[in-house]
C-alpha positions in Angstrom: 1.0 5.6 19.8 0.1 5.9 16.2 -2.3 8.5 14.8 -5.3 6.3 14.7 -4.9 5.2 18.3 -4.5 8.8 19.3 -7.6 9.8 17.4 -9.7 7.0 19.0 -8.5 8.0 22.4 -9.5 11.7 21.8 -12.8 10.6 20.4 -13.5 8.4 23.5 -12.7 11.4 25.8 -15.0 13.6 23.6 -17.8 11.0 23.9 -17.4 10.8 27.7 -17.5 14.7 27.7 -14.1 14.9 29.4 -12.8 17.4 26.9 -14.0 20.4 25.1 -12.3 19.6 21.8 -14.4 19.6 18.7 -14.2 16.8 16.1 -12.6 19.3 13.7 -9.9 20.1 16.3 -9.3 16.3 16.8 -8.9 16.0 13.0 -6.3 18.9 13.0 -4.4 17.3 15.9 -4.2 13.9 14.3 -3.9 15.0 10.7 -7.0 13.1 9.6 -9.9 14.5 7.6 -12.9 15.6 9.7 -15.2 13.1 7.8 -12.8 10.2 8.8 -13.0 11.3 12.4 -16.8 11.1 12.3 -16.4 7.6 10.7 -14.0 6.6 13.5 -16.6 8.0 16.0 -19.2 5.7 14.6 -16.8 2.7 14.8 -16.0 3.6 18.4 -19.7 3.7 19.3 -20.4 0.4 17.5 -17.2 -1.2 19.0 -15.8 -2.2 15.6 -12.6 -0.2 15.6 -9.7 -2.1 14.1 -6.0 -1.1 14.3 -4.8 -3.8 12.0 -5.2 -3.4 8.2 -7.6 -5.9 6.6 -5.1 -7.1 4.0 -2.3 -7.9 6.4 -0.7 -11.3 5.7 -2.5 -11.8 2.4 -0.8 -12.6 -0.9 -1.3 -10.0 -3.6 -3.7 -11.0 -6.3 -1.4 -10.0 -9.1 1.8 -11.6 -7.8 4.1 -13.1 -10.5 4.5 -16.9 -10.3 7.9 -18.4 -10.2 7.2 -20.1 -13.5 6.5 -16.7 -15.2 9.7 -15.2 -13.7 11.8 -18.0 -15.2 10.0 -17.6 -18.5 10.7 -13.8 -18.7 14.3 -14.3 -17.7 14.9 -17.0 -20.3 13.2 -15.0 -23.0 15.2 -11.9 -22.2 18.5 -13.8 -22.2 17.7 -15.1 -25.7 16.7 -11.8 -27.1 18.9 -9.0 -28.5 16.4 -6.1 -28.1 16.2 -3.3 -25.6 14.2 -3.6 -22.4 11.5 -1.3 -23.8 11.0 -3.4 -27.0 11.0 -6.5 -24.8 8.3 -5.1 -22.6 6.2 -4.2 -25.6 6.7 -7.8 -27.0 5.8 -9.5 -23.7 2.9 -7.1 -23.0 1.5 -9.1 -20.0 3.3 -7.2 -17.3 4.2 -3.5 -16.9 7.6 -2.1 -17.8 8.5 -1.5 -14.2 7.6 -5.0 -13.2 9.8 -6.6 -15.9 12.6 -4.0 -15.4 12.8 -4.6 -11.6 12.8 -8.4 -12.2 15.6 -8.2 -14.7 17.6 -5.7 -12.7 17.3 -7.9 -9.6 18.7 -10.8 -11.7 21.6 -8.7 -12.9 20.7 -8.9 -16.5 20.6 -5.1 -17.1 23.6 -2.8 -17.3 23.6 -0.2 -14.5 23.6 3.4 -15.8 25.8 5.8 -13.8 
């Protein structure tokens, strides 16, 4: 049972007056903030509690296309500059994004 399920169970027992726990104590038990416990209580009363995140199985909005991946790889293969200068030149993606792509492709020397 994860934290949210446990919190909902405790809130339901509190609503049914089967326990003497306060909402603050429920928050301490589950590790949530007391305001979030009150928000969960409202969701329990409305019947809108969801245990699955809303963005599950969605494609990220800023995902790099395969075409852009190949473009970055080919440009870096043709260049003689450092990864930092290449990232400043490309300027459309973050340093970490480009670095991770090039490292995954084996184009960067590993530092030990």
